[in-house]
C-alpha positions as CSV (number, residue, x, y, z in Angstrom):
1,M,-21.8,4.9,17.1
2,K,-23.3,2.5,19.2
3,I,-25.1,-0.5,18.4
4,V,-26.9,-2.6,21.0
5,S,-29.0,-5.5,21.0
6,V,-31.9,-5.8,23.3
7,C,-35.3,-8.2,23.7
8,L,-38.4,-7.9,22.1
9,L,-40.4,-4.6,23.2
10,S,-43.8,-5.6,24.0
11,L,-45.0,-2.1,24.0
12,T,-47.0,-2.4,27.2
13,L,-46.3,0.5,29.5
14,T,-48.0,1.9,32.7
15,V,-48.3,5.3,32.4
16,P,-51.1,7.8,33.3
17,V,-53.9,8.9,31.1
18,L,-53.7,12.4,30.5
19,M,-56.8,14.4,31.6
20,A,-58.3,17.0,29.7
21,A,-57.9,19.3,31.7
22,E,-54.0,19.5,31.2
23,K,-52.8,21.6,28.6
24,N,-56.7,21.7,27.0
25,I,-56.0,18.3,25.7
26,S,-59.0,16.6,24.7
27,S,-60.3,13.1,23.0
28,Q,-63.3,13.7,20.6
29,S,-66.1,11.0,21.1
30,S,-67.9,9.1,18.3
31,P,-69.0,9.9,16.0
32,Y,-66.3,12.3,15.8
33,P,-66.4,15.8,14.5
34,T,-65.4,16.3,11.0
35,L,-63.3,19.1,9.0
36,G,-61.9,20.3,5.7
37,S,-62.2,18.7,2.7
38,I,-61.0,16.8,-0.6
39,E,-59.7,18.3,-3.4
40,R,-60.0,15.8,-6.8
41,L,-58.0,16.3,-9.6
42,D,-57.9,13.2,-11.3
43,P,-60.5,10.4,-11.9
44,A,-58.0,8.2,-10.3
45,L,-58.5,9.7,-6.8
46,D,-62.0,7.8,-6.7
47,A,-60.3,4.6,-6.5
48,L,-58.1,5.9,-3.6
49,L,-60.7,7.9,-1.6
50,S,-64.6,7.6,-1.9
51,P,-66.9,10.1,-2.8
52,D,-68.1,10.6,0.7
53,A,-64.6,10.1,2.5
54,K,-64.8,12.6,5.6
55,I,-61.6,14.1,7.5
56,E,-62.2,13.2,11.4
57,K,-61.0,14.8,14.1
58,L,-59.8,12.4,16.9
59,A,-58.2,15.0,19.5
60,E,-57.0,18.0,19.8
61,G,-54.8,20.6,22.0
62,F,-51.3,19.5,21.1
63,T,-48.4,21.8,20.6
64,W,-46.9,20.4,17.3
65,A,-48.0,16.8,16.8
66,E,-45.5,14.6,14.6
67,G,-44.4,11.4,13.8
68,P,-47.0,8.9,13.9
69,I,-47.0,5.2,13.9
70,W,-49.6,2.3,13.9
71,V,-48.8,-0.5,16.4
72,A,-50.6,-3.3,15.1
73,A,-49.8,-5.7,18.1
74,K,-51.7,-3.3,20.3
75,G,-54.3,-1.6,17.7
76,A,-53.0,1.6,18.7
77,L,-51.7,4.6,17.5
78,L,-48.3,6.4,18.7
79,F,-47.3,10.0,17.9
80,S,-44.7,12.7,18.9
81,D,-45.7,15.7,20.3
82,V,-42.0,17.5,19.8
83,P,-42.3,20.9,21.8
84,E,-43.6,18.9,24.7
85,N,-41.0,16.0,24.8
86,R,-43.7,13.4,25.0
87,V,-45.2,10.3,22.8
88,Y,-49.0,10.0,23.1
89,R,-51.0,6.8,22.6
90,W,-54.3,7.2,20.9
91,K,-56.9,3.9,20.9
92,E,-60.1,3.5,19.4
93,G,-62.8,3.6,22.6
94,E,-60.3,4.7,25.2
95,G,-58.8,8.3,23.6
96,I,-55.3,9.7,24.2
97,S,-53.0,9.0,26.7
98,V,-49.1,9.7,27.7
99,F,-47.3,6.6,26.4
100,L,-43.8,8.0,26.9
101,E,-42.2,11.0,28.7
102,P,-39.4,12.2,28.1
103,S,-39.3,11.0,24.5
104,G,-36.6,12.8,22.9
105,F,-34.5,15.0,25.4
106,T,-33.2,13.0,28.8
107,G,-30.9,16.1,30.0
108,T,-31.5,18.9,32.3
109,V,-31.0,22.0,30.0
110,Y,-32.3,22.6,26.3
111,N,-32.2,26.1,25.0
112,G,-34.7,25.4,21.9
113,R,-38.6,24.7,21.0
114,E,-38.2,21.2,19.5
115,R,-36.7,19.1,22.2
116,G,-38.9,15.6,22.0
117,S,-38.8,12.9,19.8
118,N,-40.2,13.5,15.9
119,G,-40.6,10.5,13.7
120,L,-41.0,7.2,15.0
121,T,-41.0,3.8,13.6
122,L,-41.1,0.0,14.7
123,D,-37.9,-2.5,13.7
124,R,-38.5,-5.8,12.5
125,Q,-38.9,-7.1,15.7
126,D,-41.7,-4.4,16.7
127,R,-39.6,-2.1,19.0
128,L,-39.9,1.3,18.9
129,V,-37.3,3.5,17.1
130,L,-37.4,7.3,17.6
131,C,-35.6,10.3,15.9
132,Q,-34.5,12.4,19.1
133,H,-34.1,15.9,18.7
134,G,-32.7,17.0,21.9
135,N,-30.4,14.0,22.2
136,R,-29.5,14.5,18.9
137,C,-29.4,10.7,17.6
138,V,-31.7,7.9,16.5
139,A,-32.4,5.7,19.3
140,R,-34.5,2.5,20.5
141,L,-36.9,2.5,23.6
142,A,-35.5,-0.3,25.9
143,A,-37.1,-3.1,27.2
144,D,-38.1,-1.4,30.4
145,G,-40.0,1.0,28.5
146,K,-38.4,4.3,29.9
147,T,-34.7,4.2,28.8
148,F,-33.0,4.4,25.5
149,E,-30.2,3.1,23.6
150,T,-28.5,4.8,21.0
151,L,-28.2,3.2,17.4
152,V,-26.1,6.3,15.9
153,D,-25.6,9.7,16.8
154,R,-22.6,10.9,14.7
155,T,-21.1,10.6,11.2
156,D,-17.4,10.7,10.9
157,G,-17.2,11.7,14.4
158,K,-19.6,14.8,14.2
159,R,-22.6,14.7,16.2
160,F,-25.8,15.1,13.9
161,S,-28.0,18.1,14.7
162,S,-31.6,16.6,15.3
163,P,-32.4,13.4,13.4
164,N,-36.2,14.2,11.9
165,D,-37.8,11.0,10.4
166,L,-37.2,7.5,9.7
167,C,-38.0,4.2,8.2
168,F,-36.8,0.8,7.9
169,D,-36.6,-1.5,4.6
170,R,-37.5,-5.2,4.7
171,A,-34.0,-6.2,5.4
172,G,-33.8,-4.3,8.4
173,N,-31.6,-1.0,7.1
174,L,-32.5,2.0,8.3
175,F,-32.7,5.4,6.5
176,F,-33.1,8.7,8.3
177,T,-32.9,12.4,8.0
178,D,-30.8,15.3,9.9
179,P,-31.9,18.8,9.4
180,P,-31.0,21.3,12.1
181,Y,-35.0,22.2,13.3
182,G,-34.2,20.8,16.9
183,L,-30.9,22.2,17.3
184,P,-30.4,24.3,20.3
185,S,-29.7,28.3,20.0
186,D,-26.4,27.4,22.0
187,M,-25.2,24.6,20.2
188,K,-23.1,24.8,16.8
189,Q,-24.1,22.2,14.1
190,E,-21.3,20.0,13.6
191,T,-22.0,18.5,10.1
192,E,-21.3,20.8,7.0
193,F,-24.4,19.7,5.4
194,N,-28.2,18.5,6.5
195,G,-27.6,14.7,5.5
196,V,-29.9,11.9,4.4
197,Y,-28.4,8.3,5.8
198,R,-28.6,4.8,5.5
199,L,-27.7,2.8,8.7
200,S,-27.2,-0.8,7.6
201,K,-28.2,-3.7,9.4
202,D,-24.5,-4.6,10.4
203,G,-23.7,-0.8,11.3
204,K,-22.3,0.7,8.5
205,L,-23.3,4.5,7.9
206,T,-23.4,5.8,4.8
207,V,-24.5,9.1,3.4
208,I,-27.2,9.2,0.5
209,S,-27.7,12.7,0.1
210,R,-25.6,16.1,0.9
211,E,-27.5,18.4,-1.4
212,L,-30.8,19.3,0.3
213,D,-31.3,22.2,2.8
214,R,-33.8,20.8,4.8
215,P,-34.1,17.0,4.6
216,N,-37.2,16.0,6.4
217,G,-39.9,13.0,5.8
218,L,-39.0,10.2,4.0
219,A,-40.5,7.3,2.7
220,L,-39.4,3.8,0.4
221,S,-41.4,2.8,-2.7
222,V,-42.9,-0.8,-2.7
223,D,-40.1,-2.6,-4.3
224,E,-37.7,-0.6,-2.1
225,K,-35.5,0.9,-5.4
226,T,-36.5,4.2,-4.6
227,L,-36.3,6.3,-1.7
228,Y,-38.8,9.5,-1.5
229,V,-37.4,12.5,0.4
230,A,-39.2,15.9,1.2
231,N,-37.1,19.1,1.3
232,S,-39.2,21.4,3.8
233,H,-36.7,24.2,2.7
234,G,-39.2,27.6,1.3
235,P,-37.2,28.6,-1.5
236,R,-37.1,24.6,-2.9
237,P,-40.1,22.6,-1.3
238,I,-39.6,19.4,-3.4
239,I,-39.7,15.6,-2.9
240,M,-36.8,14.1,-4.2
241,A,-36.2,10.4,-5.7
242,Y,-33.1,8.6,-5.0
243,A,-32.5,5.2,-6.6
244,L,-31.4,2.2,-4.5
245,N,-29.2,-0.2,-5.5
246,A,-29.1,-4.2,-4.1
247,D,-25.7,-3.6,-2.8
248,G,-26.7,-0.4,-0.5
249,T,-25.3,2.2,-3.1
250,T,-27.3,4.9,-4.1
251,G,-27.8,6.5,-7.7
252,P,-28.3,10.1,-8.8
253,G,-31.5,12.0,-7.2
254,R,-34.1,13.4,-9.1
255,V,-36.9,15.8,-8.4
256,F,-40.0,14.0,-8.0
257,W,-42.4,16.4,-7.4
258,D,-42.0,20.6,-6.9
259,N,-44.8,22.1,-4.7
260,T,-43.3,25.6,-5.9
261,E,-46.3,26.5,-8.3
262,L,-49.0,24.9,-6.0
263,I,-47.9,26.9,-3.2
264,A,-47.7,30.1,-5.3
265,R,-51.0,29.3,-7.0
266,T,-53.1,28.6,-3.9
267,K,-51.1,30.2,-0.8
268,R,-51.8,27.3,1.1
269,E,-49.8,26.6,4.6
270,G,-47.5,23.9,4.7
271,A,-44.4,22.7,3.4
272,P,-43.0,19.0,2.2
273,D,-42.9,16.9,5.3
274,G,-44.1,13.2,6.1
275,L,-44.4,10.8,3.0
276,K,-46.0,7.5,3.0
277,V,-46.8,4.9,0.2
278,D,-49.6,2.9,-0.6
279,T,-49.6,-0.8,-1.8
280,N,-49.9,0.7,-5.5
281,G,-47.1,3.0,-5.3
282,N,-49.2,6.3,-4.7
283,L,-47.1,9.1,-2.6
284,W,-49.1,10.6,0.3
285,A,-47.3,13.5,0.9
286,T,-47.8,16.1,3.8
287,G,-47.5,19.7,2.2
288,P,-49.4,22.8,1.2
289,G,-52.7,22.4,2.5
290,G,-52.8,19.1,3.9
291,V,-51.7,15.7,2.1
292,L,-51.6,15.6,-1.4
293,I,-52.0,12.1,-3.4
294,I,-49.3,11.5,-6.1
295,S,-49.2,8.7,-8.3
296,P,-46.0,6.9,-9.1
297,E,-45.4,8.8,-12.4
298,G,-45.7,12.0,-10.2
299,K,-49.2,13.1,-11.3
300,H,-51.1,15.1,-8.5
301,L,-54.3,13.3,-8.3
302,G,-56.0,15.3,-5.6
303,S,-55.4,16.6,-1.8
304,I,-56.9,16.1,1.4
305,L,-57.0,19.7,2.9
306,T,-57.2,20.0,6.7
307,G,-57.2,23.4,7.2
308,H,-54.3,23.1,9.3
309,A,-50.3,22.8,8.6
310,T,-49.9,18.8,8.5
311,A,-46.7,17.6,9.8
312,N,-47.1,13.9,9.0
313,C,-49.3,11.0,8.5
314,T,-49.4,6.9,8.8
315,F,-51.7,4.0,7.4
316,G,-53.2,2.3,10.1
317,D,-56.1,-0.1,11.5
318,A,-56.2,-3.7,11.1
319,D,-56.9,-3.4,7.5
320,G,-54.1,-0.9,6.8
321,H,-57.2,1.4,4.9
322,T,-57.1,4.4,7.4
323,L,-54.6,7.4,7.1
324,Y,-54.0,9.1,10.6
325,L,-52.7,12.3,10.3
326,T,-50.7,15.0,12.7
327,A,-51.8,18.3,11.9
328,D,-50.4,20.8,13.9
329,K,-52.4,20.8,17.2
330,T,-54.7,18.1,16.1
331,L,-55.0,14.2,15.6
332,L,-57.1,13.5,12.5
333,R,-58.2,10.4,10.3
334,I,-59.7,9.3,7.0
335,K,-60.8,5.9,5.6
336,T,-59.4,5.2,2.5
337,K,-59.9,2.5,-0.2
338,A,-55.8,2.7,-0.7
339,K,-54.1,0.4,1.7
340,G,-51.0,1.4,3.0
341,A,-48.0,-0.5,1.8
342,A,-46.5,-2.8,4.7
343,R,-43.0,-2.3,6.0
């Protein structure tokens, strides 16, 4: 494990604007086209999404969009295109540009599909931290805006497979997952399990869970006493909740939400993936059909049905009342009454 201190990253990079002709990437013009629908299962949803809320399409043409994060200092959204090894930037009035390339693999030969960055977040100093599939580590973008500093790349001397998603608590401790989705076909998995980890601010790595087949997205409750983790494994499409103790230890996990019945009944596309929490403790969880809104008590209040396999989401804009969604080849957003919990 390698911990490196660097100066504050301004997130001001000089990169070329991606032309619409390249890969057929296109930014939509305002007023943005709309798609999908809202499924309302409980009256409580009316306090979170207006009856006239619309899903807007901001851009399209990506290979597999993932890991969105709002950068308040720049009033812009960053997100990964995992197979293309890029991080894109979207800003109102400017559209799409390439923010970072490469984003997750800095080598020369990669025999796989998902080489780029996946989950993105900002640390307590607003520096960009990335889950890098191809490099098989969690890394921080250096102050030069081009190179990376490895925060952690192995456990007990064994390399990770392909870190997937991550989040910081308010104290600066880092939580992340490590499924094998980005592991190249010619490389052997070194760990005996697909883990959920905590990297403390002083550099100590601990295992939170060894039990999940495909741990994926994760989020902390508002009081930071619970860690939610999505399991994207088809036979067990669940969201787990792990009790977090003040001393950094973890209590037993419990199934918070199970998508099995929903998938069987609706045949909707999508597995449990990205997670975010609003200020009232509701979980906004990508899964079958789009984004499920689940109360802190585990009640399904409704869904944002995108019509696409939806990988992840994040709250953004100056007021925190917009949910941005990375849905397959598209970037979407929806205005909400709910406000994203600050991290």
